[in-house]
C-alpha positions, 0 to 999 in steps of 0.5 A: 163289677163288670156287667158288660153286654158287649165283647169286652176283650179284657177288663183292666178294672177287674185286675185293679180290683183284684190287686185290692183283694176284691172279688169280681163279678163279671158278665159271661161276654167276651174275654171277661170269663178268661180273667175271672175264674168263676167260683175262685176269685169272682163270679161270672154271670149272664148280664141280667139284672136278676143274675147280677143282683144274685151275685151281689147278694151272695157276697153281701150275705156271705162274708167268708165267701167274699174274703176267700174269693178276695184273697184268691183275687189278690193272688191272681192279680200277681199274674198280671204284673208288668214283670210277669207279662214281660217275662211271658212276652219274652218267652213268646218272642223267643219261641217265635224266633226259634220257629223262624230259624228252622 
């Protein structure tokens, strides 16, 4: 759970949880909603005690939802491996280099 109330740029704890097959609950601040796909691999909520409590209860009361979101989270974690990130950076640098050659 990442109930940040500030402009969190990227929550590494989200990806670490994803790698263990755990769905995430995160606030709708900063970059968190870009990492958690609401309703797919976790829940994005306003950072209030009521909203966080409801999100926790949803997973506690619905093990099938928790398992589905956890499986999607594990798959999503693969998007953030070192190899995938290196490949993406390489492609970005190659595009930038091609633009400077024009």
